[in-house]
N, C-alpha and C positions, 0 to 999 in steps of 0.2 A: 368534447373530444380532447384528449391530451396526447402529447408525445414526450419522449425523453431523449436528450442528447447527451452522450458521454464522450468527453474529449480524452482520447487515449495517447495523444502526443506522438512521438516518434523516437528513432534510435538515439539521437543525441540527448533526449530528455532523460535517459536512464544512466547518465555517466556515473552518478554516485551509487548506482545499483550494480555496476560491473564488479566482478566478472559474470555475475548471474544473468545479466541481460544479454550476454553473448549468445545464449542458447535459445531463449524464448523472448518475445516482446514483454517488456516489464509488466503490462496489465494482465498478462497470463501467468505471471509468477504465482505459485500456490501459497496462499495465506490461510492458515487454519484448515488446510486440506483441500481447498478449492481455489481456482484461479481468482486473483484479486478482483477482476472485473465481474465475476459471477455474483459477488455480494451486491454490487450496484444493480445488476440486472434483476436479481431476485426482488430487491426493494421496489424497483420500478414496476415489475409485473404485478405487484400486490395493490397498486393504485387503481381504483375503479375508473373505467373508461379510458384506460391507457391503450392506445391503438398501435403504437410502433415505438421501437427503440432504435436510434441511429447512433452508430459509432463513427466518430470523426478523428482522423489522424493522418500521419504521413508514413506509416509503415507500409512497405510493399506487401500486397496480399500474398499469403503463403498458406501451405496446407494446414499448419497448426491453427492459424487464425480462422480459416474457413471451417475447419472441423469444430472449433469451439463455438462459432456462431451457429452452425447446424445443430449441435447438441443442445445449446441453450434454447434455441427455438422449439425443439421438441420437448424439452423439460418444462419450460415456462409457458408454452402455448401462446407465444406472442411474436409477431414479425420483428426480425432484427436484421439490419444491413449495415455494411461498412462503406463509408465514403472517404476516399483517399484525397488528401490535399496534395497539390503539386509542390508545395514547400510548407514550412512551418508558418502558419498565418496568425498565430496568437489566439487567445480565447474568444475574441470578438471577430477577428477576420475569418476564422474557420466557419462559424455559423452564418456569417454574412455571405460568404462564397456559396454556401449550399442553402441559402434562404428559400429558394423555390422548392427544393425537396422537403425542407422542414415544414413549410406552410401548405404543402399539398394536402388536400382533404379538409382544410380550414380548421386547424386546431384552435381552441379558445386560449390555450396557454401551453407552455412546454417547460419541462425541467431541463436544466443544464448543470452538469456536474463534472468535476475533474476525476480522472480515474485513479490518481495517486493519493486518495484520501480514504480513510476507513471511518465508518460511522454507523450508527443505528439507522441513518437515513430516514428522518421523520418527514417523509414526503407528504403523507396524508395530513399531518398536522400543518405543514406549510400551506397546503391547498386550502384547508379550512381557514387559516389565518388570512390568506389572500382574498377569499370570498367575504370575510368579515370586514375588510377594509375597503370594500367597494371596487370600482373599476377604474378610478382616476389615478392610476399609477402604472409604471412599466414592469415592476417586478418586486420580488421578495428575496432578500439575501438571508442565508442561514448564518447565524453568528453564534459564538460561544465566548466564554470568559477566559482570559489568560492573565498571568501575572504581569505587572508593569514592565519588567525587564524584557520578558519574552515577547510581549505584544509588538515590540519594534521590528520583529522578524516577519510580521504578517500585515495584511491590509487591515487598518484600524477604522472602526465605525463609530461615529458620534451620533447618538439617537436622541429623539425627543421621548423622554420616559413615559409621557402620558399617551402619546399617539403611536409610538414606535416608528415614526418617520426617521429616515436617515437624513441627518442635518449636514454631515460632513464625512468624506471618505478620503483616506490617505493610504497609499500603498507603501509599506515599510518606512515609516517616518523616522527621522533622525532623533527626535525627542518624543516624549510620551504624549499621546493624543487621546487614547481611549483604551480601556481594557477589554472592549468588545472587538473580537477579531473575525475576519472573513473566513468561512469554512470552505469556500469553493463549491458550494451547492446553491443553486438558484432556481427560482420559478419566474419565468418571464411571460409577458403577453406579446403578441406579434408587434406591438408598437415599438419594441426595442430595436427593430430593424431600421426604423426611420431615424433613430438617433445614431445608430452605427453608420448608416448611409451618409449622414452629414459629415462624420469624421472621415469617411472614405473619400468623399468629394473634396474636402479640405486638403487631405493628403495628396490627392491628384493635382490640385492647383499648385501646391507648394512644390511638387516635383517638376511640374512644367516650368515654373518660374526659375528653377535652379539651372544655371548654365552648365554645371558639371554634375551629372547624376551618378557617376560611379561611386559605389560605396554608400549611397544614400539608402535610407530605409524604404522598403517597398510600400506603396500606398495600401496594398492589401493587408499588410501586417497591422492588425488592430488589437489592442489589449483592453479588455473590459475594465480591468482594475485601474489602469493609468489613464485611458483615453475616454472612458464612458461614465464610470460611476461617480467621479467627482462632479461632472456637469449635471448628471441626473439628481445627485444629492442637493445641489444648489436649487434645482427646479422642484424639489420635493416630490420626486417621481419614484422614490424607492422606500421600501419598508424593510425592517430587519426582524426576523423571528429568531429568538435566542433559544437554543436547545440546552437542556440540562443533561442530556445523554452523552455517551462517550464520542470523542472525535479525535483523530490524529492524522497527520500527514504521513505518507509512506515515501519519503524521499531517498532513503538509504536502506541498505540491507539490515542495519541494526533496528531501524524503525519497523521493518517487516516482522521481526520477532515480537516487538511490542504490540503491533497490530494483531498478530496471531493470538496473543494473550487476550486481547479485548474481544475478538470474535469467538474464541473458545468459551469465554465466560458467557457470552450472549447465547451460545448454543443451548444452555440450560433452559432457556425459554423458547427458542425457535427451532432447534434441531437436537434434542437430547439423544436421538439415535446415533448421532455422529460422535458422541463422546464414549471413550472406552471406559469399562467398569472392571472392578476386581472380581474375578471368578476363579474357581478351582482350575488349576492347570494353565493359568495365564500369568504373565509377568505382573509384578506389583505396580499398580497405577497410583500415582500421587497427583492430586489436583486434576486439572483439565487436560486431557490428552486425546488427540485424534489419531487413529490407526486405520490406514486403508485396508479393506478386507483382504487384499492380495499379499499383504506383508507377512513375512515368515519370522516369527519371534520365538526364540527358545525360552520356554517357561521354567526350565530346570533351575535348581538352587545352585548358586555360584559364589565366587569370592567378590567382595566389593572392590572397586578399582583403586582405592587408596592403599591397599595392601602392597607392600614392596615385593620385589622379586624373590627375596629370601623367604619372606613369610609365605609367598605363594607356593614355594617348593615344599615347605615343611608342614603347613597348616591348611592347605586348600581342602584336603579330604574332610577335616573336621568342620571347617566353615561352610562347606558346600551343603551341610545339613540345615543351615539357618538363613543364608542370604540368597536373594533371587535377583533376576533382572528388575531394574527399577526405572520406570519411565514417568517423567513429569516432575514438577508442574510445567505447564505451557510447552508441550511437545506435539509436533505434527510429524507423523510417519507416512511417507508417500507410497505410491504403488510399487509393488515388487521389492520392497526393502527387505533385507535379511539381517537379523540381529541375533548374534550368538549369545551364549550363556554368560551371565555375570556382567552384562553391559549396563552402564548407568548413563541415562540421557536426561538432561534438564535444560529448560529454556532454550530449545533448539528446534530447527526445522531440518528434517532429513528427507531429501528429495528422492524421486523414484529411482529404483535400481541400485541404491547405495548398499554397501555391505559393511556392517559393524561387527568385527570379529570378537571372539571371546574376551571378556574382561576389559574391553576398552571403555573410555569415559569421554562423553561429549557434553560440554557445558557452554551455554551462551554462544552457539555456533550455528552456521548453516552448512550442511554437508551436501555438496552438489550431486547432480545426476551421475549414477554409475561410479561413484567414488568408493574407495575401500579404505577402511581404517583397521590397521593390524591389531593383533592381540596385545593387550596391556598398553596400548598407546593412549595418549591423552590429548584431546583437542579442546582448547578452552579459549574463550574470549572474555572481554570486559563488558558488562551490560551498560547500555546507554539509556536507561529508563528515566522518565521524569522524576523529579523529587517527590517521594511518596508522602512527605509531610506538608506539601503545598497542594491543596485541592485544585488549584487553577494552573498548575505547572503543565507545560507541554514538552514533548520530546524535542531536544535541541537539534538543529541542523548540524550534522557532523562535518568538520573539516578534515580532510585526509591527513594533513600534516599540521603539527603544532610544535613550536619551540624547536624547530629543526629535526623533529622526529615524527614517526608515524603515530597518530593519535590512538591511544588504547581504545579498542572497540571490539565488537564481536569478531570471531574468526570466521573467515569465509573460504570454503573450498570450492573451486570451480568444478566443472564436470570432469569425470574420469581422472581424478587425482588419486594417487596411491600413497597412503601413509604407512610406513613400515611398522613393524612391531616394536613396542617398548621405546617409543620416542614421544616427545612433547611438542605440540604446535600451539603457540599461545599468541593471541592478539596479532594474528597475521592474515594476509590475503594471499591465497594461492591460486594462480591462474590455471585455466584448464589444461588437462593432459600432462600433468607433472608427476614424475616418480621421485619422491623425496628419499633421501638416504640418511638423514640426521634430524635432530631437533632444531626448531626455529622459534624465535621470539621477536615480536615487534618488527616484522619485515613484510615486504611485498615480494613474493617469489614469482619472478617472471618466467 
């Protein structure tokens, strides 16, 4: 018997995801057409003998989260429930707080994964790896290879190359330790709770001995990476399974577009029915594109968006014979989206209810729920993809400001934003419910 635990965090965990996380919990943000969390649940449901999936976080239960859980249970035919933390307890503190619920029914092992990662989730491979290495260990960490510079931004794993034992673990080291990084996906035996319990008791004793406790760390706050893995590595209680498949963090809105590309590519093997195809009377599809069945897209021939206003006036009748709506590559079109004639969309996520009017252009952007982009407007961002020439490069964690200015990145429109006709919005973040009246570049529009 197996269980799966998915740590979904809470509101402050999505600060780099704002303003998009204002409207929905970050784990429910759609990536490649479905909520981010659904990719995790689908992978867990495919593991034989998986009896239950538990979500742990400190979001207040709401209708959207409850509706998602209900729909996922019906689709994947597996029990799913949400356990709410009283505060942020860390990756170890959360599972220790709910250890009785996790261990109910006597699971032989359980998967633990962070919600803010995208992956092919090789859970069945990890399970076979776990069985091959006997029962004298607490768990298996999923690892992948990163380049030397970027490895400093992750938990680094030093392994015995012959046995795959974890010899050393350091969270975000200051100097190079290893190019094997922690993916935030684990397989643990129930023995892990004994080790977490020792840290909890030690934290309790330290708190009692402190004369002034105000501002001190709560004993319930336990982080697997800093508080548990280093000790278990010294005791040779951990193994690492290295994946060759794709993996990336989803810490920012820019990384969501990159994750969407990875999942859309995976759909060729797992869900080809989700990918749009070129057919008569449909817009031109370039590369991997997801279009929700309820989206309304004009298929007629139109002018490409780089044509200037003057050319539009004099030549649109002629060019209409040749140019059409073009979507892709790496585009996700949400529920109820309306796209007019001549629109160009590339490397973008268009969320439900958005309206893209005739001849507008959207590149490297996320268009929020129920937002409108006017005719001949251009919304464009700067991609933040990993170095394509480095096979081990990962997406960098974006800092909002650099050298006194806004870091060039994708453009984000919050919900219900109105972009007027014939303006340009570039490398900007627009908060919800804004009616713009001119062009903007490299700004946060409050």
